[in-house]
Rosetta silent file (secondary structure, phi, psi, omega in degrees, C-alpha in Angstrom):
SEQUENCE: MKRLLLAGFLFWSCASTNQNGVEEKHYPLIDTRLEIHKYKHNIQWQFFVKNNPRTEYCSVHFVWEDIQPIYRKVNEEMKWVYRVNKNKKSWK
SCORE:     score description
SCORE:     0.000 S_00000001
   1 L     0.000  -46.298 -179.737   79.113   88.338  101.096 S_00000001
   2 H   -63.465  -37.559  179.935   80.500   87.222   97.737 S_00000001
   3 H   -65.724  -37.476  178.725   81.565   90.775   96.852 S_00000001
   4 H   -67.232  -43.044  177.659   83.369   91.106  100.183 S_00000001
   5 H   -62.822  -42.999 -179.872   85.174   87.845   99.673 S_00000001
   6 H   -66.425  -40.415  179.309   86.090   88.705   96.092 S_00000001
   7 H   -64.675  -35.813  177.657   87.358   92.147   97.166 S_00000001
   8 H   -62.206  -40.583  177.291   89.476   90.485   99.824 S_00000001
   9 H   -68.962  -37.356 -174.413   91.153   88.237   97.277 S_00000001
  10 H   -71.324  -32.022 -176.363   91.671   91.048   94.823 S_00000001
  11 H  -100.570   -3.680 -178.212   93.443   93.347   97.264 S_00000001
  12 L   -86.723  131.887  175.706   95.328   90.708   99.165 S_00000001
  13 L  -124.188  148.381 -179.085   98.958   90.098   98.141 S_00000001
  14 E  -104.986  142.350  176.153  101.310   87.312   99.146 S_00000001
  15 E  -119.182  136.773  176.613  104.951   87.865   99.855 S_00000001
  16 E  -134.780  164.384  179.639  107.551   85.106   99.664 S_00000001
  17 E  -109.699  131.363  176.534  111.298   85.042   99.936 S_00000001
  18 L   -83.651 -171.340 -177.184  113.505   83.867   97.112 S_00000001
  19 L   -67.177  -24.697  177.954  116.850   82.137   97.350 S_00000001
  20 L   -82.231   -5.385 -179.767  118.694   85.492   97.706 S_00000001
  21 L    85.394    9.823  179.263  116.539   86.458  100.701 S_00000001
  22 L   -89.212  132.034 -178.688  114.722   89.190   98.720 S_00000001
  23 E   -76.621  133.728 -178.887  111.016   89.418   99.449 S_00000001
  24 E  -114.897  137.878  176.551  108.824   88.981   96.368 S_00000001
  25 E  -103.385  144.188  173.981  105.202   90.101   96.130 S_00000001
  26 E  -130.973  125.463 -175.274  102.566   88.238   94.105 S_00000001
  27 E   -97.215  129.819 -179.664   99.201   89.809   93.318 S_00000001
  28 E   -76.642  152.069  175.979   96.134   87.638   93.019 S_00000001
  29 E  -146.706  129.607  178.355   93.749   87.778   90.062 S_00000001
  30 E  -104.410  125.265 -175.642   90.468   85.890   89.651 S_00000001
  31 L   -89.316 -172.100 -176.203   89.612   85.141   86.079 S_00000001
  32 L   -69.361  -18.349  177.493   86.277   84.599   84.274 S_00000001
  33 L   -97.577   12.840  178.465   86.306   80.864   85.321 S_00000001
  34 L    60.920   35.477  173.783   86.790   81.933   89.005 S_00000001
  35 L   -97.245  143.517  179.464   90.300   80.487   89.119 S_00000001
  36 E   -93.174  131.500  176.954   92.912   82.244   91.210 S_00000001
  37 E  -125.213  150.186  176.994   96.180   83.275   89.510 S_00000001
  38 E  -129.736  133.262 -176.402   99.076   85.157   91.127 S_00000001
  39 E  -127.440  160.251 -179.248  101.437   87.455   89.230 S_00000001
  40 L   -73.549  -26.712  175.094  104.410   89.603   90.041 S_00000001
  41 L  -105.923  149.063  177.210  102.674   92.757   88.796 S_00000001
  42 L   -75.668   97.199 -174.081   99.271   94.053   89.893 S_00000001
  43 H   -60.637  -36.975 -175.887   97.394   93.331   86.637 S_00000001
  44 H   -62.556  -19.535  179.760   94.337   95.302   87.677 S_00000001
  45 H  -108.165   14.471 -179.496   96.265   98.547   87.542 S_00000001
  46 L   -94.846  147.419  173.775   98.033   97.895   84.246 S_00000001
  47 L   -88.158  141.549 -178.381   97.173   99.440   80.894 S_00000001
  48 L  -119.321  141.876  173.769   96.285   97.035   78.083 S_00000001
  49 E   -83.829  139.180 -177.385   96.554   97.677   74.364 S_00000001
  50 L   -59.039  133.977  178.555   93.269   96.804   72.595 S_00000001
  51 L    60.009   24.275  177.656   93.150   93.251   71.243 S_00000001
  52 E  -131.304  100.198 -176.329   96.667   92.567   72.542 S_00000001
  53 L   -69.670  152.981  178.243   96.775   90.282   75.619 S_00000001
  54 E   -94.404  135.178 -178.256   99.481   90.709   78.228 S_00000001
  55 E  -102.804  123.831  178.575  101.679   87.708   78.961 S_00000001
  56 E  -136.667  156.841  178.549  102.712   87.110   82.589 S_00000001
  57 E   -88.343  124.266 -178.718  104.174   84.167   84.586 S_00000001
  58 E   -92.601  123.692 -179.442  101.642   82.685   87.018 S_00000001
  59 L   -81.468   -2.096  176.288  103.201   81.592   90.304 S_00000001
  60 L   -93.471  -46.195 -176.203  100.245   79.291   91.054 S_00000001
  61 L   -96.050  -11.664  177.218  100.193   77.280   87.803 S_00000001
  62 L    60.246   37.000  176.699  103.953   77.728   86.947 S_00000001
  63 E  -140.034  162.811  172.309  103.285   78.615   83.329 S_00000001
  64 E   -81.783  136.376 -173.984  103.129   81.753   81.171 S_00000001
  65 E  -128.827  146.997  173.518   99.606   82.971   80.720 S_00000001
  66 E   -96.030  127.992 -176.460   97.917   85.452   78.401 S_00000001
  67 E  -113.627  125.941  177.463   95.639   87.938   80.218 S_00000001
  68 E  -127.841  124.400  177.383   92.942   89.820   78.359 S_00000001
  69 E   -78.916  144.533  178.362   90.545   92.297   79.981 S_00000001
  70 E  -133.146  128.370  176.006   86.852   92.215   79.019 S_00000001
  71 E   -93.092  112.414 -175.182   84.332   94.937   79.903 S_00000001
  72 E  -150.652  169.607 -175.988   81.030   93.259   80.498 S_00000001
  73 E   -80.303  125.135  179.109   77.951   93.257   82.629 S_00000001
  74 E  -131.861  113.199 -178.014   78.327   91.521   86.054 S_00000001
  75 L    54.596   49.240  178.015   75.368   91.629   88.430 S_00000001
  76 L    69.053   11.475  177.214   73.714   94.509   86.617 S_00000001
  77 E  -126.848  145.591  174.682   76.949   96.564   86.609 S_00000001
  78 E   -83.942  124.359 -177.490   79.537   97.013   83.890 S_00000001
  79 E  -139.282  161.411  172.475   82.950   95.824   85.179 S_00000001
  80 E   -87.479  127.506  171.825   86.341   94.737   83.914 S_00000001
  81 E  -123.425  164.776 -171.223   86.875   91.005   84.152 S_00000001
  82 E  -125.097  129.968  173.952   89.928   89.101   82.960 S_00000001
  83 E   -95.945  127.545 -178.059   90.144   86.073   80.645 S_00000001
  84 E  -118.685  127.597  174.406   93.285   84.030   81.303 S_00000001
  85 E  -131.089  151.089  177.126   94.653   81.404   78.916 S_00000001
  86 E   -67.160  135.375  179.278   97.871   79.416   78.854 S_00000001
  87 L   -67.047  140.517 -177.783  100.330   81.001   76.415 S_00000001
  88 L   -64.816  -26.099 -179.962  100.869   78.938   73.275 S_00000001
  89 L   -90.802    1.284  178.621  104.680   79.138   73.585 S_00000001
  90 L   -70.689  130.326 -170.499  104.674   77.918   77.164 S_00000001
  91 L   -85.412   -7.831 -176.549  106.516   74.591   77.157 S_00000001
  92 L   -86.028    0.000    0.000  104.638   72.987   80.085 S_00000001
């Protein structure tokens, strides 16, 4: 049940309309603390440089966040999980 719910959140995307009437997509990401974040790019399909986190703007928390993938054991399987931290240069 938890896996089905998690899969639903991971593949579900939200679309909103900006001031110009252009539809924007936001892709959800659940981090290691089980918090939901939404980004303009689908982070799960992005390539990451080793030891170099990717910085994206979160449309849920309205701040810039550093995303770092971690490959670790989850429920007896090795999986990619994402650690998300507020960017140090974010002014909020």
